[in-house]
Each structure stands twice: as structure tokens, then as C-alpha cells.
C-alpha positions as YAML, in Angstrom:
chain: A
units: angstrom
residues:
- id: 1
  name: MET
  ca: [-117.61, 22.22, -20.98]
- id: 2
  name: THR
  ca: [-116.90, 25.26, -23.13]
- id: 3
  name: HIS
  ca: [-113.96, 25.68, -25.45]
- id: 4
  name: TYR
  ca: [-112.59, 28.31, -23.12]
- id: 5
  name: GLU
  ca: [-112.65, 25.83, -20.24]
- id: 6
  name: ILE
  ca: [-111.01, 23.15, -22.38]
- id: 7
  name: LEU
  ca: [-108.10, 25.47, -23.17]
- id: 8
  name: GLY
  ca: [-108.12, 27.01, -19.70]
- id: 9
  name: VAL
  ca: [-108.34, 30.60, -20.88]
- id: 10
  name: PRO
  ca: [-110.77, 33.37, -19.87]
- id: 11
  name: GLY
  ca: [-113.58, 34.38, -22.21]
- id: 12
  name: ASP
  ca: [-111.87, 37.65, -23.05]
- id: 13
  name: ALA
  ca: [-108.49, 36.07, -23.91]
- id: 14
  name: ASN
  ca: [-106.70, 37.43, -26.94]
- id: 15
  name: LEU
  ca: [-105.31, 35.29, -29.76]
- id: 16
  name: ASP
  ca: [-101.78, 35.24, -28.32]
- id: 17
  name: GLN
  ca: [-103.02, 33.92, -24.97]
- id: 18
  name: ILE
  ca: [-105.08, 31.25, -26.73]
- id: 19
  name: LYS
  ca: [-102.16, 30.23, -28.94]
- id: 20
  name: LYS
  ca: [-99.74, 30.06, -26.00]
- id: 21
  name: LYS
  ca: [-102.12, 27.92, -23.94]
- id: 22
  name: TYR
  ca: [-102.85, 25.68, -26.94]
- id: 23
  name: ARG
  ca: [-99.16, 25.03, -27.55]
- id: 24
  name: LEU
  ca: [-98.63, 24.24, -23.89]
- id: 25
  name: LEU
  ca: [-101.54, 21.78, -23.83]
- id: 26
  name: ALA
  ca: [-100.55, 20.26, -27.17]
- id: 27
  name: GLN
  ca: [-97.08, 19.59, -25.85]
- id: 28
  name: ALA
  ca: [-98.38, 18.11, -22.58]
- id: 29
  name: TYR
  ca: [-101.13, 15.96, -24.09]
- id: 30
  name: HIS
  ca: [-99.53, 14.85, -27.35]
- id: 31
  name: PRO
  ca: [-100.26, 11.12, -27.79]
- id: 32
  name: ASP
  ca: [-96.75, 10.37, -29.11]
- id: 33
  name: LYS
  ca: [-95.36, 11.14, -25.65]
- id: 34
  name: TYR
  ca: [-97.23, 8.16, -24.23]
- id: 35
  name: VAL
  ca: [-96.27, 5.37, -26.62]
- id: 36
  name: ASP
  ca: [-95.24, 3.14, -23.70]
- id: 37
  name: CYS
  ca: [-98.73, 3.34, -22.10]
- id: 38
  name: PRO
  ca: [-101.42, 2.47, -24.72]
- id: 39
  name: ASP
  ca: [-104.38, 3.03, -22.37]
- id: 40
  name: VAL
  ca: [-103.12, 6.47, -21.39]
- id: 41
  name: GLN
  ca: [-102.30, 7.20, -25.02]
- id: 42
  name: GLU
  ca: [-105.92, 6.58, -26.07]
- id: 43
  name: ARG
  ca: [-107.33, 8.84, -23.38]
- id: 44
  name: VAL
  ca: [-104.79, 11.55, -24.15]
- id: 45
  name: ALA
  ca: [-105.65, 11.30, -27.85]
- id: 46
  name: GLU
  ca: [-109.31, 11.95, -27.00]
- id: 47
  name: LYS
  ca: [-108.30, 14.95, -24.90]
- id: 48
  name: MET
  ca: [-106.13, 16.20, -27.76]
- id: 49
  name: VAL
  ca: [-109.09, 16.01, -30.18]
- id: 50
  name: ASN
  ca: [-111.06, 18.31, -27.84]
- id: 51
  name: ILE
  ca: [-108.10, 20.68, -27.51]
- id: 52
  name: ASN
  ca: [-107.66, 20.87, -31.29]
- id: 53
  name: ALA
  ca: [-111.38, 21.49, -31.84]
- id: 54
  name: ALA
  ca: [-111.42, 24.25, -29.22]
- id: 55
  name: TYR
  ca: [-108.35, 25.91, -30.71]
- id: 56
  name: ALA
  ca: [-109.74, 25.69, -34.26]
- id: 57
  name: ILE
  ca: [-112.85, 27.59, -33.22]
- id: 58
  name: LEU
  ca: [-111.26, 30.12, -30.86]
- id: 59
  name: SER
  ca: [-108.36, 30.99, -33.19]
- id: 60
  name: ASP
  ca: [-110.65, 31.97, -36.08]
- id: 61
  name: PRO
  ca: [-112.27, 35.37, -35.37]
- id: 62
  name: GLU
  ca: [-115.47, 34.61, -37.32]
- id: 63
  name: GLU
  ca: [-116.00, 31.20, -35.76]
- id: 64
  name: ARG
  ca: [-115.19, 32.58, -32.31]
- id: 65
  name: ARG
  ca: [-117.75, 35.35, -32.70]
- id: 66
  name: ALA
  ca: [-120.42, 32.80, -33.72]
- id: 67
  name: TYR
  ca: [-119.42, 30.53, -30.84]
- id: 68
  name: ASP
  ca: [-119.61, 33.39, -28.33]
- id: 69
  name: LEU
  ca: [-123.10, 34.26, -29.60]
- id: 70
  name: SER
  ca: [-124.25, 30.66, -29.22]
- id: 71
  name: LEU
  ca: [-122.76, 30.62, -25.69]
- id: 72
  name: SER
  ca: [-124.57, 33.80, -24.71]
- id: 73
  name: ASP
  ca: [-127.85, 32.43, -26.14]
- id: 74
  name: ARG
  ca: [-127.39, 29.17, -24.22]
- id: 75
  name: ASN
  ca: [-126.61, 31.07, -20.99]
- id: 76
  name: ARG
  ca: [-129.63, 33.32, -21.49]
- id: 77
  name: THR
  ca: [-132.01, 30.38, -21.93]
- id: 78
  name: GLN
  ca: [-130.53, 28.55, -18.95]
- id: 79
  name: ALA
  ca: [-130.80, 31.66, -16.77]
- id: 80
  name: SER
  ca: [-134.52, 32.00, -17.55]
- id: 81
  name: LYS
  ca: [-135.30, 28.43, -16.41]
- id: 82
  name: PRO
  ca: [-135.96, 27.85, -12.69]
- id: 83
  name: VAL
  ca: [-133.30, 25.74, -11.00]
- id: 84
  name: ALA
  ca: [-134.49, 22.60, -9.26]
- id: 85
  name: LYS
  ca: [-132.76, 21.42, -6.08]
- id: 86
  name: SER
  ca: [-131.51, 18.31, -7.85]
- id: 87
  name: ALA
  ca: [-129.99, 20.43, -10.62]
- id: 88
  name: VAL
  ca: [-127.54, 22.12, -8.27]
- id: 89
  name: LYS
  ca: [-124.06, 21.20, -9.35]
- id: 90
  name: ARG
  ca: [-121.91, 19.31, -6.93]
- id: 91
  name: PRO
  ca: [-118.12, 19.26, -7.12]
- id: 92
  name: VAL
  ca: [-116.97, 16.63, -9.58]
- id: 93
  name: ALA
  ca: [-113.72, 14.71, -9.27]
- id: 94
  name: LYS
  ca: [-111.13, 15.38, -11.93]
- id: 95
  name: PRO
  ca: [-111.16, 12.93, -14.82]
- id: 96
  name: VAL
  ca: [-108.80, 9.99, -14.51]
- id: 97
  name: VAL
  ca: [-107.03, 10.98, -17.73]
- id: 98
  name: GLU
  ca: [-105.77, 14.27, -16.36]
- id: 99
  name: SER
  ca: [-104.44, 12.75, -13.15]
- id: 100
  name: VAL
  ca: [-102.70, 9.97, -15.07]
- id: 101
  name: VAL
  ca: [-101.27, 12.46, -17.57]
- id: 102
  name: LYS
  ca: [-99.96, 14.69, -14.78]
- id: 103
  name: LYS
  ca: [-98.19, 11.69, -13.22]
- id: 104
  name: GLU
  ca: [-96.71, 10.80, -16.59]
- id: 105
  name: ILE
  ca: [-95.53, 14.37, -17.08]
- id: 106
  name: GLU
  ca: [-94.01, 14.56, -13.60]
- id: 107
  name: TYR
  ca: [-92.08, 11.32, -13.96]
- id: 108
  name: ASP
  ca: [-91.36, 11.59, -17.67]
- id: 109
  name: TRP
  ca: [-87.64, 12.10, -17.01]
- id: 110
  name: ALA
  ca: [-87.14, 8.69, -15.35]
- id: 111
  name: PRO
  ca: [-87.25, 6.42, -18.42]
- id: 112
  name: THR
  ca: [-84.99, 8.78, -20.34]
- id: 113
  name: PHE
  ca: [-82.59, 8.95, -17.41]
- id: 114
  name: TRP
  ca: [-82.28, 5.16, -17.24]
- id: 115
  name: LYS
  ca: [-81.97, 4.84, -21.01]
- id: 116
  name: ILE
  ca: [-78.90, 7.08, -20.81]
- id: 117
  name: LEU
  ca: [-77.45, 5.82, -17.52]
- id: 118
  name: VAL
  ca: [-77.41, 2.08, -18.27]
- id: 119
  name: PRO
  ca: [-75.35, 2.33, -21.50]
- id: 120
  name: LEU
  ca: [-72.97, 4.78, -19.84]
- id: 121
  name: PHE
  ca: [-72.48, 2.37, -16.95]
- id: 122
  name: ALA
  ca: [-71.82, -0.48, -19.42]
- id: 123
  name: ILE
  ca: [-69.21, 1.61, -21.24]
- id: 124
  name: PHE
  ca: [-67.58, 2.51, -17.92]
- id: 125
  name: CYS
  ca: [-67.39, -1.19, -16.93]
- id: 126
  name: LEU
  ca: [-65.82, -2.07, -20.27]
- id: 127
  name: PHE
  ca: [-63.30, 0.70, -19.79]
- id: 128
  name: LEU
  ca: [-62.36, -0.64, -16.34]
- id: 129
  name: LEU
  ca: [-62.06, -4.16, -17.74]
- id: 130
  name: CYS
  ca: [-59.82, -3.00, -20.60]
- id: 131
  name: TRP
  ca: [-57.76, -0.90, -18.21]
- id: 132
  name: GLY
  ca: [-57.21, -3.95, -16.00]
- id: 133
  name: VAL
  ca: [-56.13, -6.05, -19.00]
- id: 134
  name: VAL
  ca: [-53.73, -3.34, -20.18]
- id: 135
  name: ARG
  ca: [-52.19, -3.05, -16.70]
- id: 136
  name: ALA
  ca: [-51.79, -6.84, -16.46]
- id: 137
  name: VAL
  ca: [-50.10, -7.01, -19.85]
- id: 138
  name: LEU
  ca: [-47.81, -4.11, -19.01]
- id: 139
  name: SER
  ca: [-46.84, -5.74, -15.68]
- id: 140
  name: LEU
  ca: [-45.93, -8.94, -17.56]
- id: 141
  name: VAL
  ca: [-43.81, -7.04, -20.06]
- id: 142
  name: HIS
  ca: [-41.80, -5.24, -17.40]
...
């Protein structure tokens, strides 16, 4: 997998496109987002290492130029070799990490929602309880 494929940008992408895509991926795959799921956190950390390495090379013009040359040399040598029938690439399933991460991203709001809702509900119940006590005391006074 090339660095361009890791970041999901075309080979002729400019620095702004690379930076934008890197920031998006860094936000989505940051290991600190998955503290509650240690197994997912480890896999996301590995993915983040690849993303950081790809960005480090593609964001530096000199390193990117050298990387592009090595890619073109690799493609040229692979194109000159005859392709065997067994070497034909078959579709590969997406890695488990990405599917798990996408689920975590889609449902990321749920834990935060419940962390906010439960205390608010408790405060509301206390308010109703206090209101009932105040009404009872006022009815006794009058």
C-alpha cells in the first residue's frame, strides 16, 4: 500500500489536499478517542503510525520527490515482469480495524449523550422531590 493510498489522496495531490486529508484521518483515528475499547485503541494506534509516516514523507517536497521516484522505479520493474495467473489480485475484504473504527465513529455520540442525560435526569428528580417537600411544608403552614 502506497502512502497516497494510506492517506486516500491522488498521486498529484497538492500539499493543502494532503494536509486536509491528514487532519481528517488524524481526528478519526486518534487513539485517545478509543480509551474505552483497548483492543480497538491498539489497532487504531497502528493505523495512526502509518498515517503519520505517510504524511511525514508526502508533506516534505524533497522526501516526496524521492518517494515518487522509488514508486515509479518499482512500477517499472513490476510492469516488465510477466504476470502469472496466480498473481492476479482478487478483491480483498476491508481490514477489521477500519470497520470497527467506522462503527465507533458512527456511534461515538451515544456514550456522551448518556453521560449528560443521566446527571440531568438526577437533578430533575431532586428538583421534583424538593418541590414536593416545599409544597407540603407550605400547605402545613397555611
